[in-house]
C-alpha positions in Angstrom: -4.0 41.7 14.9 -0.3 41.9 14.0 0.7 43.1 17.5 -1.0 39.7 19.1 1.3 37.9 16.8 4.6 39.5 17.6 3.5 39.4 21.5 3.1 35.7 21.3 6.3 35.1 19.5 8.0 36.9 22.3 6.9 34.5 25.0 9.3 32.0 26.8 9.5 28.7 25.2 10.7 25.5 27.0 12.1 22.2 25.8 10.7 19.4 28.0 12.3 16.3 26.4 11.0 16.1 22.8 8.1 18.5 23.7 8.4 22.2 23.0 5.7 24.2 25.1 5.4 27.7 26.8 3.5 26.2 29.7 5.6 23.3 31.1 4.2 20.8 33.6 7.2 20.9 35.8 9.7 23.6 35.0 12.7 22.1 36.7 12.7 19.2 34.2 12.6 21.7 31.2 15.2 23.8 29.6 14.6 27.4 28.6 15.2 28.1 24.9 16.7 31.1 23.7 14.5 33.7 22.1 14.1 33.1 18.3 11.9 34.5 15.6 8.9 31.8 15.2 7.4 31.2 12.1 4.0 29.2 12.1 2.8 28.0 8.7 -0.7 26.8 8.5 -1.2 24.1 5.9 -4.3 22.8 4.3 -5.9 19.5 5.0 -6.8 17.0 2.1 -10.5 16.1 1.8 -11.4 12.8 3.0 -12.5 10.3 0.2 -16.2 9.5 0.3 -17.1 5.7 0.4 -19.9 4.7 -1.9 -22.2 1.7 -1.7 -20.3 -1.7 -2.5 -20.0 -2.7 -6.1 -19.3 -6.1 -7.6 -16.4 -7.0 -9.8 -16.7 -9.7 -12.5 -15.7 -12.4 -10.1 -19.0 -11.5 -7.8 -17.1 -10.3 -4.8 -18.4 -7.5 -3.0 -15.8 -4.5 -3.1 -16.2 -1.0 -1.7 -15.6 1.9 -4.2 -14.4 5.2 -3.2 -15.2 8.3 -5.0 -12.3 10.7 -5.5 -12.5 14.1 -3.6 -13.8 16.6 -5.6 -11.6 18.7 -7.5 -8.9 16.0 -7.7 -6.5 16.3 -10.5 -7.8 14.5 -13.7 -4.1 13.5 -14.4 -3.9 11.8 -11.0 -7.1 9.7 -11.5 -5.9 8.7 -14.7 -2.4 7.5 -12.9 -4.6 5.7 -10.3 -6.6 3.9 -12.8 -3.3 3.0 -14.6 -1.8 1.7 -11.7 -4.9 -0.4 -10.8 -4.8 -1.8 -14.5 -1.3 -2.8 -14.2 -1.9 -4.7 -10.8 -4.7 -6.3 -12.2 -2.8 -7.4 -15.2 0.3 -8.7 -13.1 -2.6 -10.6 -10.9 -3.9 -12.2 -13.9 -0.5 -13.3 -15.1 0.4 -14.6 -11.6 -2.8 -16.7 -11.5 -2.0 -18.1 -15.2 1.4 -19.0 -13.9 0.1 -20.8 -10.8 -2.2 -22.9 -12.9 0.6 -24.0 -15.2 2.9 -24.8 -12.1 0.1 -26.7 -10.4 -0.4 -28.7 -13.6 3.3 -29.6 -14.0 3.4 -30.4 -10.2 0.7 -33.1 -10.6 0.1 -33.5 -7.1 3.7 -33.9 -6.2 4.5 -36.5 -9.0 5.5 -34.5 -12.1 6.3 -36.5 -15.3 10.1 -37.4 -15.1 12.2 -36.2 -17.8 14.7 -38.2 -20.0 17.7 -36.7 -18.1 16.2 -37.4 -14.8 15.6 -41.4 -15.4 19.2 -42.0 -14.6 19.7 -39.3 -11.8 16.8 -39.4 -9.3 18.1 -36.6 -7.3 17.7 -34.3 -10.3 14.0 -35.3 -10.3 13.7 -34.5 -6.6 15.4 -31.1 -7.0 12.8 -30.2 -9.8 9.9 -31.4 -7.4 11.1 -29.4 -4.5 11.9 -26.4 -7.0 8.3 -26.6 -8.4 6.7 -26.9 -4.8 8.7 -23.6 -3.6 7.6 -21.9 -6.9 3.9 -22.6 -6.5 4.2 -21.3 -2.9 6.1 -18.1 -4.0 3.8 -17.7 -6.8 0.6 -18.0 -4.4 2.3 -15.5 -2.0 2.6 -13.0 -5.0 -1.0 -13.5 -5.8 -2.0 -12.8 -2.3 0.2 -9.7 -2.3 -1.3 -8.5 -5.6 -4.8 -9.1 -4.5 -4.2 -7.0 -1.2 -2.6 -4.2 -3.4 -5.7 -4.3 -5.9 -8.0 -4.1 -2.6 -6.0 -1.3 -1.3 -6.3 0.9 -4.5 -9.5 2.9 -5.0 -12.0 2.0 -7.8 -13.1 5.3 -9.1 -16.8 5.8 -9.6 -18.1 5.3 -12.8 -15.3 3.1 -14.3 -15.2 -0.7 -14.5 -12.3 -2.9 -13.2 -10.3 -4.7 -15.8 
Protein backbone atom coordinates (compact mmCIF):
# COMPACT_ATOMS: atom_id res chain seq x y z
CA UNK A 1 0.00 0.00 0.00
CA UNK A 2 2.81 2.44 0.79
CA UNK A 3 4.28 1.84 -2.67
CA UNK A 4 1.02 3.12 -4.22
CA UNK A 5 1.08 6.27 -2.11
CA UNK A 6 4.65 7.15 -3.06
CA UNK A 7 3.97 6.39 -6.71
CA UNK A 8 0.94 8.71 -6.81
CA UNK A 9 2.96 11.44 -5.09
CA UNK A 10 5.46 11.33 -7.97
CA UNK A 11 2.87 12.10 -10.67
CA UNK A 12 3.20 15.36 -12.58
CA UNK A 13 0.95 18.13 -11.23
CA UNK A 14 -0.26 21.02 -13.37
CA UNK A 15 -1.63 24.39 -12.32
CA UNK A 16 -4.43 25.55 -14.58
CA UNK A 17 -5.46 28.98 -13.26
CA UNK A 18 -6.58 28.34 -9.67
CA UNK A 19 -6.96 24.60 -10.18
CA UNK A 20 -4.28 22.01 -9.46
CA UNK A 21 -4.66 18.71 -11.28
CA UNK A 22 -2.70 15.79 -12.68
CA UNK A 23 -5.11 15.46 -15.64
CA UNK A 24 -5.50 18.90 -17.29
CA UNK A 25 -8.09 19.43 -20.00
CA UNK A 26 -5.78 21.59 -22.12
CA UNK A 27 -2.09 21.17 -21.31
CA UNK A 28 -1.13 24.36 -23.26
CA UNK A 29 -3.11 26.51 -20.81
CA UNK A 30 -1.53 24.89 -17.75
CA UNK A 31 1.82 25.27 -16.01
CA UNK A 32 3.76 22.22 -14.87
CA UNK A 33 4.59 22.39 -11.17
CA UNK A 34 7.95 21.36 -9.73
CA UNK A 35 8.02 17.98 -7.99
CA UNK A 36 7.29 18.33 -4.27
CA UNK A 37 6.42 16.09 -1.41
CA UNK A 38 2.62 15.98 -1.21
CA UNK A 39 0.89 15.43 2.10
CA UNK A 40 -2.78 14.56 2.15
CA UNK A 41 -4.56 14.92 5.47
CA UNK A 42 -8.00 13.41 5.65
CA UNK A 43 -10.37 15.09 8.06
CA UNK A 44 -13.56 14.07 9.74
CA UNK A 45 -16.93 15.41 8.76
CA UNK A 46 -19.31 16.69 11.43
CA UNK A 47 -22.49 14.74 11.93
CA UNK A 48 -25.53 16.66 10.66
CA UNK A 49 -28.06 17.84 13.23
CA UNK A 50 -31.29 15.88 13.25
CA UNK A 51 -34.53 17.87 12.98
CA UNK A 52 -37.37 16.76 15.23
CA UNK A 53 -41.07 17.62 15.17
CA UNK A 54 -41.95 21.32 15.54
CA UNK A 55 -42.53 22.57 19.06
CA UNK A 56 -44.44 25.61 20.22
CA UNK A 57 -42.99 28.38 22.27
CA UNK A 58 -44.95 30.28 24.96
CA UNK A 59 -46.29 32.74 22.35
CA UNK A 60 -47.78 29.81 20.43
CA UNK A 61 -45.64 30.11 17.32
CA UNK A 62 -44.42 26.87 15.80
CA UNK A 63 -40.66 26.49 15.85
CA UNK A 64 -38.63 23.52 14.73
CA UNK A 65 -36.28 22.09 17.30
CA UNK A 66 -32.91 20.64 16.50
CA UNK A 67 -31.44 17.81 18.49
CA UNK A 68 -27.71 18.08 18.98
CA UNK A 69 -25.63 15.39 17.29
CA UNK A 70 -24.92 12.40 19.48
CA UNK A 71 -21.78 12.74 21.47
CA UNK A 72 -21.84 16.54 21.38
CA UNK A 73 -19.81 18.13 24.12
CA UNK A 74 -22.08 18.93 27.12
CA UNK A 75 -20.12 22.17 27.64
CA UNK A 76 -21.02 23.28 24.11
CA UNK A 77 -24.68 22.45 24.75
CA UNK A 78 -24.52 24.56 27.92
CA UNK A 79 -22.91 27.46 26.02
CA UNK A 80 -25.60 27.22 23.34
CA UNK A 81 -28.30 27.34 25.99
CA UNK A 82 -26.67 30.34 27.66
CA UNK A 83 -26.37 32.17 24.34
CA UNK A 84 -30.01 31.46 23.54
CA UNK A 85 -31.04 32.70 26.99
CA UNK A 86 -29.04 35.92 26.57
CA UNK A 87 -30.57 36.61 23.15
CA UNK A 88 -34.03 35.92 24.56
CA UNK A 89 -33.48 38.37 27.45
CA UNK A 90 -32.18 41.01 25.05
CA UNK A 91 -35.28 40.52 22.91
CA UNK A 92 -37.53 40.99 25.96
CA UNK A 93 -35.68 44.19 26.94
CA UNK A 94 -35.97 45.56 23.40
CA UNK A 95 -39.71 44.85 23.34
CA UNK A 96 -40.15 46.64 26.68
CA UNK A 97 -38.15 49.60 25.38
CA UNK A 98 -40.30 49.71 22.23
CA UNK A 99 -43.46 49.74 24.34
CA UNK A 100 -42.17 52.71 26.36
CA UNK A 101 -41.10 54.60 23.24
CA UNK A 102 -44.45 54.06 21.53
CA UNK A 103 -46.28 55.28 24.64
CA UNK A 104 -44.11 58.40 24.81
CA UNK A 105 -44.43 59.02 21.05
CA UNK A 106 -48.25 59.01 21.40
CA UNK A 107 -48.98 58.74 17.66
CA UNK A 108 -46.67 61.63 16.80
CA UNK A 109 -48.11 63.95 19.48
CA UNK A 110 -45.95 63.50 22.59
CA UNK A 111 -46.65 65.65 25.62
CA UNK A 112 -44.71 68.92 25.49
CA UNK A 113 -42.14 69.47 28.17
CA UNK A 114 -41.91 72.82 29.96
CA UNK A 115 -38.62 73.64 28.23
CA UNK A 116 -40.27 73.05 24.85
CA UNK A 117 -43.17 75.46 25.34
CA UNK A 118 -41.07 78.44 24.17
CA UNK A 119 -38.88 76.54 21.68
CA UNK A 120 -41.07 74.62 19.25
CA UNK A 121 -38.00 73.36 17.34
CA UNK A 122 -36.82 71.43 20.42
CA UNK A 123 -40.20 69.71 20.49
CA UNK A 124 -39.94 68.81 16.80
CA UNK A 125 -36.41 67.51 17.30
CA UNK A 126 -37.58 65.32 20.20
CA UNK A 127 -40.48 63.96 18.12
CA UNK A 128 -38.07 63.12 15.28
CA UNK A 129 -35.62 61.44 17.66
CA UNK A 130 -38.45 59.41 19.21
CA UNK A 131 -39.56 58.27 15.77
CA UNK A 132 -36.04 57.22 14.79
CA UNK A 133 -35.57 55.45 18.15
CA UNK A 134 -38.79 53.49 17.54
CA UNK A 135 -37.62 52.46 14.07
CA UNK A 136 -34.16 51.50 15.37
CA UNK A 137 -35.64 49.46 18.23
CA UNK A 138 -37.99 47.69 15.82
CA UNK A 139 -35.01 46.76 13.63
CA UNK A 140 -33.20 45.51 16.74
CA UNK A 141 -36.19 43.37 17.66
CA UNK A 142 -36.34 41.91 14.16
CA UNK A 143 -32.61 41.17 14.27
CA UNK A 144 -32.80 39.53 17.70
CA UNK A 145 -35.79 37.44 16.59
CA UNK A 146 -33.85 36.22 13.54
CA UNK A 147 -30.90 35.36 15.78
CA UNK A 148 -33.18 33.48 18.19
CA UNK A 149 -34.77 31.57 15.30
CA UNK A 150 -31.30 30.67 14.03
CA UNK A 151 -30.18 29.18 17.33
CA UNK A 152 -31.18 25.54 17.84
CA UNK A 153 -33.57 24.59 20.60
CA UNK A 154 -32.02 21.60 22.32
CA UNK A 155 -34.48 18.73 22.76
CA UNK A 156 -35.77 18.38 26.30
CA UNK A 157 -35.38 22.08 27.18
CA UNK A 158 -37.82 24.95 27.21
CA UNK A 159 -37.23 28.35 25.74
CA UNK A 160 -37.11 31.08 28.40
